[in-house]
C-alpha positions in Angstrom: -12.3 -24.6 14.7 -11.8 -24.3 10.9 -12.3 -20.5 11.1 -9.6 -20.3 13.8 -7.2 -22.2 11.7 -7.9 -19.9 8.7 -7.5 -16.9 11.0 -4.1 -18.0 12.3 -3.1 -19.1 8.8 -3.9 -15.6 7.4 -1.8 -14.0 10.1 1.2 -16.3 9.5 0.9 -15.7 5.8 1.2 -12.0 6.3 4.0 -12.2 8.8 6.0 -14.5 6.5 5.4 -12.0 3.6 6.4 -9.1 5.8 9.6 -10.9 6.8 10.5 -11.7 3.2 9.8 -8.0 2.2 12.1 -6.7 5.0 14.8 -9.2 4.1 14.7 -8.3 0.4 14.6 -4.6 1.2 18.0 -5.0 2.9 19.2 -7.2 -0.1 18.4 -4.1 -2.2 21.0 -2.2 -0.2 23.4 -5.1 0.2 23.9 -6.1 -3.4 24.9 -2.6 -4.9 27.0 -1.9 -1.8 29.1 -5.1 -2.4 29.2 -4.4 -6.1 30.6 -0.9 -5.5 33.2 -2.3 -3.1 31.9 -1.1 0.2 32.7 -3.4 3.1 29.5 -4.7 4.6 30.1 -6.1 8.1 26.5 -7.1 8.9 23.2 -8.0 7.2 20.5 -8.3 9.8 16.7 -8.9 9.7 15.1 -7.5 12.8 16.4 -5.6 15.8 17.4 -6.5 19.4 19.2 -9.7 20.5 20.6 -11.9 17.8 18.7 -15.2 17.4 20.9 -16.7 14.7 23.9 -15.5 12.7 26.6 -16.9 10.5 29.6 -15.2 9.0 30.3 -15.7 5.3 33.3 -13.9 4.0 33.5 -10.5 5.6 29.8 -10.2 6.3 27.8 -11.6 9.2 24.3 -12.6 8.2 21.7 -13.0 11.0 18.2 -12.8 12.4 17.2 -10.6 15.3 14.5 -11.2 18.0 12.2 -8.4 16.9 11.5 -8.8 13.1 10.1 -5.3 12.6 12.9 -4.0 10.4 16.4 -4.7 9.4 19.7 -3.1 8.4 23.1 -3.6 6.8 26.2 -2.2 8.6 28.5 -0.5 6.0 32.0 0.7 7.0 32.4 4.5 6.8 28.9 5.7 6.9 30.2 8.9 8.6 33.1 10.8 7.0 36.0 11.8 9.2 35.4 15.0 11.3 36.8 18.0 9.5 39.7 19.7 11.3 38.7 22.9 13.1 35.0 22.1 12.7 33.3 23.2 16.0 29.7 22.8 17.0 28.4 25.6 19.3 25.8 23.6 21.2 27.5 21.2 23.6 24.5 18.8 23.8 24.5 18.6 20.0 28.3 18.1 20.0 28.1 15.3 22.5 25.5 13.4 20.4 27.6 13.7 17.3 30.7 12.5 19.1 28.8 9.6 20.6 27.6 8.6 17.1 31.1 8.6 15.7 32.3 6.6 18.7 29.4 4.1 18.2 30.2 3.7 14.6 33.9 3.0 15.4 32.9 0.4 18.1 30.3 -1.4 16.0 31.8 -1.3 12.5 35.5 -0.8 13.2 37.9 1.8 11.8 37.5 3.2 8.4 39.2 1.2 5.6 40.6 3.3 2.7 38.8 2.4 -0.5 36.1 0.5 1.2 34.2 3.3 3.0 30.6 4.3 2.1 31.4 8.0 2.2 34.3 7.6 -0.4 31.9 6.5 -3.1 30.7 8.9 -5.8 27.4 10.5 -4.8 25.5 8.7 -7.5 26.6 5.3 -6.2 25.7 6.2 -2.7 22.2 7.2 -3.9 21.9 3.9 -5.8 22.7 2.0 -2.6 20.2 3.9 -0.5 17.4 3.6 -3.2 18.0 -0.1 -3.6 15.8 -1.0 -0.6 12.8 1.1 -1.5 13.0 0.1 -5.2 13.0 -3.6 -4.1 9.8 -2.9 -2.2 8.3 -1.3 -5.2 9.2 -4.4 -7.3 7.8 -6.7 -4.7 4.6 -4.7 -4.4 4.1 -5.0 -8.2 4.7 -8.7 -8.1 2.2 -9.2 -5.3 -0.3 -7.1 -7.1 0.2 -9.0 -10.4 -0.2 -12.3 -8.5 -3.4 -11.0 -6.9 -5.0 -9.5 -10.0 -3.6 -11.7 -12.8 -3.0 -15.0 -11.0 -6.1 -15.0 -8.8 -8.2 -12.2 -10.3 -10.4 -9.7 -8.5 -14.1 -10.5 -7.8 -15.9 -8.6 -10.4 -19.6 -8.1 -11.2 -20.5 -9.5 -14.6 -23.3 -8.9 -17.0 -24.9 -12.2 -16.0 -28.1 -12.0 -13.9 -27.9 -13.6 -10.4 -31.3 -12.3 -9.3 -34.0 -10.1 -10.8 -35.1 -7.3 -8.6 -38.9 -7.2 -8.4 -39.4 -3.5 -8.1 -38.0 0.0 -8.5 -37.1 1.1 -5.0 -38.5 4.5 -4.2 -36.7 4.8 -0.9 -32.9 4.3 -0.3 -31.5 2.3 1.2 -33.9 -0.2 -0.4 -35.2 -3.2 1.4 -38.2 -5.4 0.4 -40.6 -4.1 -2.2 -43.6 -2.1 -0.9 -47.0 -1.9 -2.5 -46.2 1.6 -3.9 -43.0 0.5 -5.6 -43.4 0.0 -9.4 -42.3 -3.3 -11.1 -38.7 -3.2 -12.2 -37.9 -2.9 -15.9 -36.0 -6.2 -15.8 -39.0 -8.1 -14.2 -41.4 -6.4 -16.6 -39.3 -7.4 -19.6 -39.2 -11.1 -18.4 -35.5 -11.2 -17.5 -34.5 -14.3 -15.5 -31.7 -15.5 -13.3 -28.9 -16.9 -15.5 -29.5 -14.6 -18.4 -26.3 -13.1 -19.8 -26.6 -9.6 -21.4 -24.6 -9.6 -24.6 -25.7 -6.3 -26.3 -27.7 -3.1 -25.8 -29.3 -1.5 -28.9 -27.3 -4.0 -31.1 -23.9 -3.0 -29.7 -21.9 -5.9 -28.3 -19.2 -5.9 -25.7 -21.4 -5.3 -22.7 -19.9 -5.6 -19.2 -21.4 -4.7 -15.9 -19.0 -1.8 -15.7 -20.2 -0.2 -19.0 -23.8 -1.3 -18.8 -25.0 1.9 -17.1 -23.4 4.1 -19.8 -25.0 1.9 -22.5 -28.4 2.3 -20.9 -28.2 6.0 -20.0 -29.4 7.4 -23.4 -32.5 5.2 -23.2 -33.9 6.2 -19.8 -37.6 6.6 -20.1 -37.9 4.7 -23.4 -37.5 1.1 -24.6 -34.3 -0.3 -25.9 -33.5 -3.8 -27.4 -31.4 -5.9 -25.0 -29.8 -9.1 -26.3 -29.3 -11.9 -23.9 -28.2 -15.5 -23.8 -30.5 -17.9 -22.0 -29.4 -21.5 -21.7 -27.1 -20.9 -24.6 -29.9 -19.5 -26.9 -30.0 -15.8 -28.0 -33.1 -13.8 -27.1 -34.2 -10.2 -27.6 -35.9 -8.3 -24.8 -37.4 -4.9 -24.8 -36.4 -3.0 -21.6 -37.3 0.5 -20.5 -34.6 1.8 -18.0 -35.6 4.2 -15.3 -33.5 6.7 -13.4 -33.0 6.4 -9.6 -30.5 8.0 -7.1 -27.5 5.8 -6.5 -24.2 6.2 -4.6 -21.5 7.7 -6.7 -18.3 5.6 -7.2 -14.8 7.1 -7.5 -13.5 5.6 -10.8 -9.9 5.9 -9.6 -10.3 4.0 -6.3 -13.6 2.1 -6.7 -14.8 3.5 -3.4 -18.1 5.2 -2.7 -17.8 9.0 -2.7 -19.1 10.6 0.6 -19.8 14.1 1.6 -18.4 16.0 4.6 -20.9 14.3 6.9 -19.8 10.8 5.7 -23.0 10.2 3.8 -22.9 8.8 0.2 -23.1 11.3 -2.6 -26.1 10.3 -4.7 -26.5 10.8 -8.4 -29.2 9.8 -10.9 -28.3 6.5 -12.5 -30.1 4.3 -15.1 -31.7 1.2 -13.4 -33.3 -1.9 -14.8 -33.3 -4.1 -11.7 -31.0 -7.1 -11.4 -28.2 -8.3 -9.1 -25.1 -9.5 -11.0 -23.2 -12.7 -10.8 -19.7 -12.1 -9.3 -16.8 -14.0 -10.8 -13.0 -14.0 -10.7 -11.8 -12.1 -13.8 -8.1 -11.9 -14.3 -6.6 -8.6 -15.3 -3.8 -8.3 -17.8 -0.3 -7.7 -16.5 -0.6 -4.1 -17.9 -3.9 -3.7 -16.0 -2.2 -5.0 -12.8 0.6 -2.5 -13.2 -1.9 0.4 -13.7 -3.6 -0.8 -10.5 -0.1 -0.8 -8.8 0.5 2.8 -9.9 -2.9 3.8 -8.5 -2.1 2.1 -5.2 1.3 3.9 -5.0 -0.4 7.2 -5.8 -3.0 6.6 -3.0 -0.1 5.8 -0.6 1.6 9.1 -1.5 -1.6 10.9 -0.7 -1.9 9.1 2.7 1.7 10.0 3.6 1.2 13.6 2.7 -2.0 13.6 4.8 -0.3 11.7 7.7 -0.4 14.5 10.3 -4.2 14.8 9.8 -4.5 11.0 9.8 -2.6 10.7 13.1 -5.0 13.3 14.6 -8.0 11.3 13.4 -6.6 8.0 14.8 -5.9 9.7 18.2 -9.4 11.2 18.3 -11.1 7.9 17.4 -9.0 5.9 19.9 -9.4 8.2 22.9 -12.6 9.9 22.0 -14.6 7.1 20.5 -16.0 6.8 17.0 -15.3 4.4 14.2 -11.9 4.4 12.5 -11.6 5.0 8.8 -10.8 1.9 6.8 -8.5 4.1 4.7 -6.4 5.2 7.6 -3.0 4.0 8.8 -2.6 0.9 10.9 0.3 -0.9 12.7 1.5 -4.4 12.0 -1.0 -5.5 14.7 -3.9 -4.0 12.7 -2.6 -5.5 9.5 -2.6 -9.0 11.0 -6.1 -8.5 12.4 -7.4 -7.5 9.0 -5.6 -10.4 7.4 -7.0 -12.9 10.0 -10.5 -11.6 9.5 -10.3 -11.9 5.7 -8.8 -15.3 5.9 -11.5 -16.6 8.3 -14.5 -15.2 6.4 -16.6 -18.3 5.8 -18.4 -16.5 2.8 -15.1 -16.2 0.8 -13.5 -18.8 -1.4 -9.9 -19.7 -0.9 -9.1 -17.8 -4.1 -10.7 -14.7 -2.7 -8.8 -15.1 0.6 -5.5 -15.6 -1.3 -6.2 -12.6 -3.4 -6.9 -10.5 -0.4 -3.7 -11.6 1.4 -1.6 -10.9 -1.7 -3.3 -7.5 -2.0 -2.4 -6.7 1.7 1.3 -7.6 1.0 1.3 -5.4 -2.1 -0.1 -2.5 -0.1 2.5 -3.0 2.6 5.4 -3.0 0.2 4.1 0.1 -1.6 3.9 1.8 1.9 7.5 0.8 2.6 8.5 2.2 -0.8 6.8 5.5 -0.3 7.6 6.0 3.4 11.3 5.2 3.0 11.6 7.9 0.3 10.7 10.7 2.8 13.8 13.0 3.0 14.4 12.4 6.7 17.2 10.6 8.4 17.4 7.8 9.3 15.1 6.8 6.4 16.7 6.0 3.1 15.2 9.1 1.6 17.2 11.2 4.1 20.5 9.7 2.8 19.3 10.4 -0.8 18.5 14.0 0.2 22.0 14.3 1.7 23.5 13.1 -1.5 21.5 15.6 -3.6 22.5 18.4 -1.3 26.1 17.4 -1.7 25.8 17.6 -5.5 24.3 21.1 -5.2 27.0 22.2 -2.7 29.8 21.0 -4.8 28.4 22.8 -7.9 28.0 26.0 -5.8 31.6 25.7 -4.6 32.8 25.1 -8.1 31.0 28.1 -9.5 32.7 30.3 -6.8 36.1 28.8 -7.6 36.4 27.0 -4.2 37.9 23.6 -3.7 35.7 20.5 -3.4 34.0 20.6 0.1 34.0 16.8 0.3 31.2 14.5 1.4 28.4 15.8 3.5 28.9 14.9 7.2 25.7 13.0 8.1 27.0 12.6 11.6 26.1 16.3 12.2 22.5 15.3 11.7 22.4 12.7 14.4 20.4 14.8 16.9 17.7 15.4 14.2 17.9 11.7 13.4 17.2 10.9 17.0 14.2 13.2 17.1 12.8 11.6 14.0 13.3 8.2 15.6 11.3 9.3 18.6 8.5 10.7 16.4 8.4 7.4 14.5 8.3 5.3 17.7 5.6 7.5 19.2 3.5 7.3 16.0 4.0 3.5 15.9 2.9 3.1 19.6 -0.2 5.2 18.9 -1.2 3.0 15.9 -0.6 -0.2 18.0 -2.7 1.2 20.8 -5.4 2.2 18.4 -5.4 -1.3 16.8 -6.0 -2.9 20.3 -8.5 -0.3 21.6 -10.4 0.6 18.5 -9.5 -1.8 15.6 -10.6 -1.1 12.0 -13.8 -3.0 11.3 -13.8 -4.7 7.9 -17.2 -5.4 6.4 -18.9 -4.2 9.6 
């Protein structure tokens, strides 16, 4: 029963965080739009039928039934059609005309001085970047809360258990008669000992311990410990054994093309560390945020291949990669599993949930920067194109061509929408049929 409550609580925590992230994304568009004088008729969180709305001033604020996105409705998103401009393809022309009619019906007629298209290009770009930048800020705040406020679970230089032998076979299990005694056991190391120095050099952590021991493989070295508050000196002779290689940038095990861990020789003395919450500095959390954004960029660049992998694992069997894309269904499943893990403390659960929200906001930041309409990055790309076009016209002595007519891109926008919907449906289906297994 308790695990069920934790599971539901984890899901609700994430859904609330996603709702706040979406709402503040739209605030990132709303505030600069109003500051620059654009008339904003609607601020909505969600899509579909309106659940609640209230009009304040000239803007209607509301909540829709499907809280999987949001929007603000600005007057004059499309500039007026240029006289004499003809589109050869009738189907394309009909879609553009329908988009203009839809804008007129939903947002009303253009209002001189209040239209989005009348703003200088830089101000339009600022409005469109406001949403993604808000997600970047939120992601950093969630990451700081997780890594500074809670602190990641980190192995320490304190001994939780002394390993009795040097494992000759990997993965190692219980010691066999042929396995030699571990250097830690041979030196008399005990559970509770804290390693403070190697070869007289202080500042030992579990992270740097291997590097400290590496020069002494095959020979004895003085290791300083604290036992029950009293300093002791032990003589330890590290050995070298094959261990899984860790990517320092991600903290993940490096695998080969077959999915097997890449093994390298590492110094070994034989103890299992005590794990503790160790808060990072704000600077350290920001560095981790930058790493997470970088990994998200790599995932987006590799998205076509990732989609193929998800499709193959969903319909052809096989385990899904824990690093692959998921839908909101998958995110809530992962959040529920982490929250209901009876082995984790409440601090660990909170840190995991905050980490998920940070990752989601970084994903929203990166994805919305793609130069495709209807994404924010598509509008930014249109603004940059307009700057280049104006510069080119000026060089050729021609008059200002005016704002780029984004209405002409509506058919492409529709195609992008269909691709996004199809991709989302695939991920949702995959999360039901073949969900990602965390800790399996």
